C-alpha positions as CSV (number, residue, x, y, z in Angstrom):
1,X,9.3,8.7,51.0
2,X,7.8,6.3,53.9
3,X,5.4,3.2,53.1
4,X,3.2,2.2,55.5
5,X,2.9,-1.4,56.5
6,X,0.0,-3.0,54.0
7,X,0.5,-0.4,51.5
8,X,1.9,-0.6,48.1
9,X,3.2,1.6,45.6
10,X,2.9,1.5,41.8
11,X,5.8,2.1,39.0
12,X,6.2,2.5,35.6
13,X,8.7,2.6,33.0
14,X,10.0,5.8,31.6
15,X,8.6,7.5,28.3
16,X,9.6,5.1,25.0
17,X,9.9,1.8,27.3
18,X,7.3,-0.8,28.0
19,X,7.2,-3.1,30.5
20,X,8.3,-6.5,29.6
21,X,7.9,-8.8,33.1
22,X,8.1,-8.9,36.3
23,X,5.9,-6.9,39.1
24,X,5.2,-3.3,39.0
25,X,5.2,-1.9,42.4
26,X,6.8,-2.1,45.9
27,X,4.4,-3.0,49.1
28,X,5.2,-3.4,52.8
29,X,4.6,-5.8,54.8
30,X,5.4,-6.0,58.9
31,X,8.0,-3.4,58.2
32,X,9.7,-5.4,55.1
33,X,9.8,-3.3,51.7
34,X,9.7,-5.7,48.8
35,X,11.1,-4.2,45.4
36,X,9.6,-4.2,42.3
37,X,11.1,-7.0,39.8
38,X,10.2,-5.3,36.5
39,X,12.0,-5.2,33.4
40,X,11.8,-2.4,30.7
41,X,12.8,-2.8,27.1
42,X,12.4,-0.2,24.5
43,X,8.8,0.1,23.3
44,X,8.2,-1.3,19.7
45,X,5.9,0.9,16.9
46,X,2.3,0.1,15.9
47,X,2.4,-0.2,11.9
48,X,-1.6,0.1,11.2
49,X,-1.8,0.8,7.0
50,X,0.0,1.8,4.2
51,X,-1.1,4.1,1.5
52,X,-3.0,3.5,-1.5
53,X,-0.8,0.7,-3.3
54,X,2.2,0.8,-1.2
55,X,3.4,-2.9,-0.1
56,X,5.3,-4.3,2.2
57,X,8.7,-4.6,0.2
58,X,9.7,-8.3,0.8
59,X,12.4,-8.2,-2.2
60,X,15.0,-7.0,0.5
61,X,14.0,-9.6,3.1
62,X,13.4,-6.7,5.2
63,X,9.6,-6.0,4.4
64,X,7.3,-4.5,7.0
65,X,4.6,-6.1,8.9
66,X,1.1,-4.4,10.0
67,X,-0.4,-4.3,13.3
68,X,0.3,-3.8,17.1
69,X,4.3,-4.1,17.9
70,X,4.8,-4.4,14.2
71,X,8.5,-2.9,14.4
72,X,11.1,-3.3,17.4
73,X,12.6,-0.2,18.9
74,X,16.0,-0.1,16.7
75,X,14.9,-1.7,13.6
76,X,13.8,0.0,9.9
77,X,11.6,-1.4,7.5
78,X,10.7,-1.3,4.1
79,X,7.5,-0.7,1.6
80,X,7.2,-0.6,-1.9
81,X,4.7,0.1,-4.9
82,X,2.5,-2.9,-5.6
83,X,1.3,-4.5,-9.2
84,X,-0.2,-1.8,-11.3
85,X,1.5,1.1,-9.1
86,X,5.2,3.0,-9.6
87,X,6.8,5.0,-7.3
88,X,5.7,8.9,-7.6
89,X,7.6,10.5,-4.6
90,X,8.8,9.7,-1.3
91,X,10.8,7.6,1.5
92,X,10.0,3.6,1.6
93,X,11.6,3.2,4.7
94,X,9.9,2.9,8.2
95,X,11.7,3.4,11.5
96,X,10.9,2.7,15.4
97,X,12.6,4.5,18.2
98,X,11.5,4.2,21.7
99,X,8.0,3.6,21.0
100,X,8.2,6.3,18.1
101,X,7.5,5.8,14.7
102,X,9.1,7.7,11.7
103,X,6.5,6.5,9.3
104,X,7.4,5.8,5.3
105,X,6.2,8.8,2.9
106,X,6.5,6.5,0.0
107,X,3.6,7.0,-2.5
108,X,2.3,5.3,-5.3
109,X,0.4,6.2,-8.4
110,X,-1.3,3.8,-10.5
111,X,0.0,2.8,-13.7
112,X,-1.6,3.9,-17.3
113,X,-1.8,0.9,-20.4
114,X,-0.2,1.3,-23.1
115,X,-2.8,1.4,-26.3
116,X,-1.7,-1.7,-28.5
117,X,-2.0,-0.4,-32.4
118,X,-5.7,-1.6,-34.0
119,X,-6.3,-4.1,-36.3
120,X,-7.0,-3.3,-40.1
121,X,-9.8,-0.9,-40.7
122,X,-10.1,0.1,-37.0
123,X,-10.2,3.5,-35.9
124,X,-10.5,5.7,-32.8
125,X,-14.4,6.3,-32.3
126,X,-15.5,9.7,-32.4
127,X,-17.4,9.6,-29.2
128,X,-15.0,9.0,-26.0
129,X,-12.7,7.7,-28.8
130,X,-9.0,6.9,-28.6
131,X,-6.7,9.5,-29.7
132,X,-4.8,9.1,-32.8
133,X,-1.5,8.6,-31.8
134,X,-2.6,8.2,-28.2
135,X,0.1,5.9,-26.5
136,X,-1.3,5.2,-23.4
137,X,-4.8,5.4,-21.5
138,X,-4.7,6.3,-18.0
139,X,-5.7,4.5,-14.7
140,X,-9.8,4.3,-14.6
141,X,-10.2,6.3,-18.1
142,X,-11.9,4.3,-21.4
143,X,-12.1,5.1,-25.0
144,X,-13.7,3.7,-27.6
145,X,-12.9,2.1,-31.1
146,X,-15.3,1.6,-34.2
147,X,-14.7,0.1,-37.9
148,X,-13.3,3.0,-40.1
149,X,-15.1,4.2,-43.1
150,X,-15.5,1.3,-45.7
151,X,-15.3,-1.4,-43.1
152,X,-18.0,-3.7,-41.1
153,X,-18.3,-5.0,-37.8
154,X,-17.7,-8.8,-37.7
155,X,-20.9,-10.2,-36.1
156,X,-18.4,-11.8,-33.3
157,X,-17.3,-8.4,-32.2
158,X,-18.4,-7.5,-28.6
159,X,-16.7,-5.3,-27.3
160,X,-15.3,-1.7,-28.6
161,X,-14.4,0.1,-25.7
162,X,-11.0,-0.4,-24.1
163,X,-10.7,0.3,-19.7
164,X,-7.6,0.7,-18.0
165,X,-7.2,-0.1,-14.4
166,X,-3.6,0.1,-12.3
167,X,-1.9,-0.9,-15.7
168,X,-3.8,-3.4,-17.4
169,X,-7.2,-3.7,-19.4
170,X,-9.9,-4.8,-17.7
171,X,-11.9,-4.5,-21.3
172,X,-10.5,-4.4,-24.5
173,X,-11.9,-4.7,-27.6
174,X,-12.3,-7.6,-29.7
175,X,-13.6,-5.5,-32.4
176,X,-12.7,-7.0,-35.9
177,X,-13.2,-5.2,-39.5
178,X,-13.6,-6.5,-43.0
179,X,-13.7,-4.1,-46.1
180,X,-17.1,-3.7,-47.2
181,X,-17.9,-4.7,-50.8
182,X,-18.8,-2.3,-52.9
């Protein structure tokens, strides 16, 4: 085609590429055509967020960053489950190819809490009690303990409930039971 004097014609990079420098158009001035000087580079990928409990895997030195252009084209990075979470399936790798992100599919589930052995005279409460022989308490769950028949709570005891949050107790009983005198 022909470009009239004083006119410009804009160009762009092909799909999967971004303009990294230079001018992006042709221009015509008094019969002299000036060509674009732009350089196109493979487009990077954006990673906007990770799933619940998922964090950048910094252990191998190839952890993922978040944000616009976080992963260069041709690159991969890894995620892992954060503290208090365990992998329940999926692939921990992200990859980028010419602006197209293949996202990690890793899913992380909150860890349960291991219920310790009860102290002397302590037993499961009758309402919302920790089940006898129960080894773990699920994330977000609570259960109570009380003094067994023939035992009395110490006056210093203030809590009789276990509450689990991502593998750790946010509340744990300080219940101390002493044998009652008859």
